[in-house]
N, C-alpha and C positions, 0 to 999 in steps of 0.2 A: 436367645436371651429375652426375658420379659421386658416390655416397655411400659414405663409409667407415663400416663397422660395427665397433664396439668392444664386445665382450662380456666382462663381468666375471663370473666364476663365484663364486657364493656358497658358501663352504665350510661354513657353519653352518646349522643349522635355525632360521632366523629369518624374520620377515615380509619378503618381498621388497619390499613397498612402502616399508617403513622403510629398507631397504638402498638403494633407489633415491634416497632423499633425501640420502644421503651422497655422491652422485656429483657434487654441485654444484661442489665444489672442483676435482675432476678436469675437469669440463666447462669451468670457467674457464680451465684451462691450455690446453685445445685452442682455446678461443675468444679467447684473449688477443691473438693475432696473426692478424687476419682475412686477412692476405695469404697465409698458408700454411694456415691452418685456418679457412676460412669456416664460419660457424655452420651453414649449410645442408648442409654435406658430411659432418658427423659424426653418427652415430646411436649413442647409448649405451643399453645394456640390462644387466640383471642376470639371470643364469640359475642354476638349482640346480646344485650341484656334480656331480650325476649326469650332467648334460649334458656336462661337461668330459671325462668318461671316453670319450665318443664320439670325441674328437679325439686320444686318446692311442694310441701304438703298443702293440698287444697284447703282453703279456709273452712269449708264445710266439714272437713275431716279432723279439724283441730278441736280439742276440748275447750269449751268456752262456758263461762258462768252464765247463769240464766236469771233474769229478773223475775220476781215472784209477787203476785198480787192475790190477796184473798178478800173476797167481798161477801158480806152477809146479805141475803136476799129474802124478800117477803114471800115470793112465789117462785119455786125452783123451776117449774115447767115453763112458765112465762119467761123467766130470765135465761134459761137454757136456749130457748128459741131466739131470743134477742141476740145473745152473744154468738150463737152459731151463725146467724146472718151477718153480724158485724165482722167476725173473723173469717168467714167463708170456709169454715171447717167444723166438723162434728167433734163433740167432746172426746178426749182421749180416755177419760174415765167418767162414767155416768152411773150414779147411784140414786136411790130415792131421796136422799138428803144432801147430795153433793155432786158437783160436776167440775171437771178440770180439763183445760186445753193446754197441751204442750206445743206451743207454736214456735216455728223457726224464723218467721218474718212477720212481726218482730219476734226476737228470741225471748219468750216469756212463758212462765208457768202461771196461767191465770185460772184461779179457782173460785167457785161460789159455793156457799153452804146455806142451808135453810135455817134462817133465824128471823122469823117474821116480827118478833118482839123488838129487835134492835138492828134494823137493816143499815148497811153502810160499809165503809172500809173496815175490815177485820184487822189486817196487818199487811205489811210489805215485807219483802225479803230478797235474799240472794241465794240461789241454789248452786252449789258446787257440783262439779262432775266427777270429783274424786276426793279421797281423804286428804291428799296433798293440797288440793285447791281449798278445801274446807279449812285447813290450817292457815292458809294465806288470808282467808276472810276473817278468821278468828283474830289474827294479828291486827287487822284493820279495826275490828270492834274495840280492841284495847286502846288503839290510838284515838278513837272517838271519845274516850274518857267518860263513858257512861257506865251505869251499873249493869254488868253482864249477868244474865241469869242462865246458868247452864242446865239444860234439860237432859243432855246425853242421848243415848240410844233409846228410842221410844217408838210406839205405834201411834200414828196420828194421820187423819185425812186419808185413810185407806192405804197408807204407805208406812214402811219401816225406814226410819231415818235417824240420823244423829244431828242434834241441833242446839243452838244457843240463841238467846234473845237479848236485845238492847232497845231502849226507848229513846227516840230523838227528842230534841228540845220542845217540839210541838206536841209531844205525848203520843206520837205514832210508834207502835211496836214494830221492830224489824227483826226478822228471823234469818239466821244464817244456818244452812242445813245441807246435808248430803243424803240423798235417798239411795238405799241399797236393796230395797225389796218392796213387794206389794203385800197388802193385808186384806182379808175379807171383812174386817170390821173397821168402823171409823176410828176408834181408839181403844186402848187397853182400859178395862174397868178400873184398875187401880191407879190410872194415870189420867189426869185432866189434859185435854188437848188444847194446844195453842197457848197464848201468853199467860193465862191464869195458872198454868202448871208450874211456873218457874220460880226460883228463889234467887234474889239478888246476891252477888258475891262481891 
């Protein structure tokens, strides 16, 4: 006969023998109907909480949203060298007019683009790791009660993404997006890239 193993993880630092005594009520539940839970098929045990961690999905393997910063710079080469030293990592994407670092610590998508005429913060954003996560972020945009500008699927910053925009009370543009592919061009000719491309709804 197959045996069913039920492990209860003890979250506190207590005597496991004492904890085992408290399983009697639970055991009665399983043994109450012998037709479905015959006594010989269930094995109960208590394990330290540290054992529970072995069965958990590592944090690094879980999908997590990523903070996004886009900065306009006067000199791309100079700025690339600066941020490479600051982050201790080479750019994930490097183009003549654009560079991007996909960092894990801190978890951020940091990008710079060559705009010598108007250097500074271009926009901030939240990058989703899936369409489901993007839907969650869109829901938060609506709760923020600002004018949402839907851009939809587009090519921008050498990537294919789906995105929407909102502007905070200070006038800073925020981008909510999910990237599903790469592009060999900065943006589509028929589509303006970044906040100027959107229409309020």
